[in-house]
Every structure is written in C-alpha cells, then in structure tokens.
C-alpha positions in Angstrom: 0.0 0.0 0.0 2.8 2.4 0.9 4.6 1.6 -2.4 1.4 2.4 -4.3 1.1 5.8 -2.5 4.7 6.6 -3.3 4.2 5.8 -7.0 1.0 7.8 -7.1 2.7 10.7 -5.4 5.6 10.6 -7.9 3.2 10.3 -10.9 1.2 13.2 -9.6 4.4 15.3 -9.2 5.5 14.5 -12.7 2.1 15.3 -14.1 2.1 18.7 -12.3 5.6 19.4 -13.4 4.6 18.8 -17.0 1.4 20.8 -16.8 3.4 23.7 -15.4 6.2 23.5 -18.0 6.4 26.9 -19.8 6.3 25.2 -23.2 3.3 23.1 -22.3 1.5 26.2 -21.1 2.4 28.1 -24.2 1.2 25.2 -26.4 -2.2 25.2 -24.5 -2.6 28.9 -25.1 -1.7 28.6 -28.8 -4.1 25.7 -29.2 -6.9 27.9 -27.9 -5.8 30.7 -30.2 -5.8 28.3 -33.1 -9.3 27.1 -32.3 -10.5 30.7 -32.1 -8.8 31.9 -35.3 -11.3 32.5 -38.1 -8.4 32.8 -40.6 -7.0 29.4 -39.6 -10.5 27.9 -39.7 -11.0 29.2 -43.3 -7.6 27.9 -44.4 -8.3 24.5 -42.8 -11.7 24.4 -44.5 -10.1 25.2 -47.8 -7.5 22.4 -47.3 -10.2 19.9 -46.4 -12.3 20.9 -49.5 -9.2 20.5 -51.7 -8.5 17.1 -50.1 -12.1 16.0 -50.7 -12.0 17.1 -54.4 -8.6 15.4 -54.9 -9.7 12.1 -53.3 -12.9 12.0 -55.3 -11.2 12.7 -58.6 -8.4 10.2 -57.8 -10.9 7.5 -57.0 -12.8 8.2 -60.2 -9.9 8.8 -62.7 -6.7 7.5 -61.2 -3.5 9.4 -60.4 -2.3 10.2 -63.9 -5.4 12.2 -64.9 -4.9 15.9 -65.7 -7.7 17.0 -63.4 -6.3 14.8 -60.6 -2.8 16.3 -61.0 -4.3 19.8 -60.9 -6.4 18.9 -57.8 -3.2 17.6 -56.1 -1.4 20.9 -56.9 -4.3 22.8 -55.3 -4.2 20.5 -52.3 -0.5 21.0 -51.8 -0.9 24.7 -52.1 -3.7 24.8 -49.6 -1.7 22.7 -47.1 1.3 25.0 -47.5 -0.9 28.1 -47.1 -2.3 26.6 -43.8 1.1 25.5 -42.5 2.6 28.9 -43.3 0.1 30.9 -41.3 2.1 32.5 -38.5 -0.1 31.0 -35.7 0.1 27.5 -37.2 3.8 27.8 -37.6 4.3 28.9 -34.0 2.0 26.2 -32.7 3.8 23.5 -34.7 7.1 24.7 -33.5 6.1 24.6 -29.8 4.2 21.3 -30.4 7.4 19.7 -31.6 9.3 20.9 -28.6 6.6 19.6 -26.2 6.5 16.3 -28.1 10.2 16.0 -27.7 9.9 16.6 -24.0 7.2 13.9 -23.6 9.3 11.5 -25.7 12.3 12.2 -23.3 10.1 11.5 -20.3 8.8 8.4 -21.9 12.3 7.2 -22.6 13.4 7.9 -19.0 10.4 6.1 -17.5 10.1 3.1 -19.8 13.4 2.4 -21.5 14.2 -0.4 -19.1 10.9 -2.1 -19.9 10.9 -1.7 -23.7 11.8 -4.9 -25.5 11.3 -7.0 -22.3 8.6 -9.6 -22.3 6.9 -9.3 -18.9 
C-alpha cells in the first residue's frame, strides 16, 4: 500500500511538473488561439475541401489524370498556405518541442521495460 502511494505521489508530481512547464502552457494557449482563429479555420476548411476534391477525382480517374494532377497541386498549395500561417507555424514549433519533452520523459520512464517480455 505504501509503495502504491509513493508511485501515485511521484506520478502526480510528474504530471504537475509537465502541466506547469512553460512550453506546455504556451502550447495550450496557442491551441486555444488556433481554435478561435477564423483565418486558420478558413484555411483549414479550404485544405479539407481540396482534399475531398482530390480524393474524389483520384478514385474516379486514377493518379495520372490531368484533373487529378491539378487537384493535387491545389491540395499541396492549400496545405502550404495553412502551415505557413504565423499562428500555425508557431503552434507546430512549440508542439514539436513539447512532443520531444514527452518523448524524453517516456524514454526515461520506460526504456528499461521496452523490449522485455513481462
């Protein structure tokens, strides 16, 4: 029972530490900003529409069709436009830093167990 309390306490401290990490806090703020950005919403909708058109055309005509190739160009352009929006760029940058942090924590906690067959 004491061991379980200690593990729970350590897990709670780790969770609080991660929640209070400046990069995690910044990511949460940026996520809210992304969700509230009408510009980002419109760019995302445009990308989704281009993806839908491309998928439909590709299924109907195959990859080598001229219309499909043009739809793919539009899809790539819409994805690039979305990913180049300043808010999206900042979010993705911080997201990658936070992902790396979580991967490091994962490695520290579980590296001794990975590959073992318990």
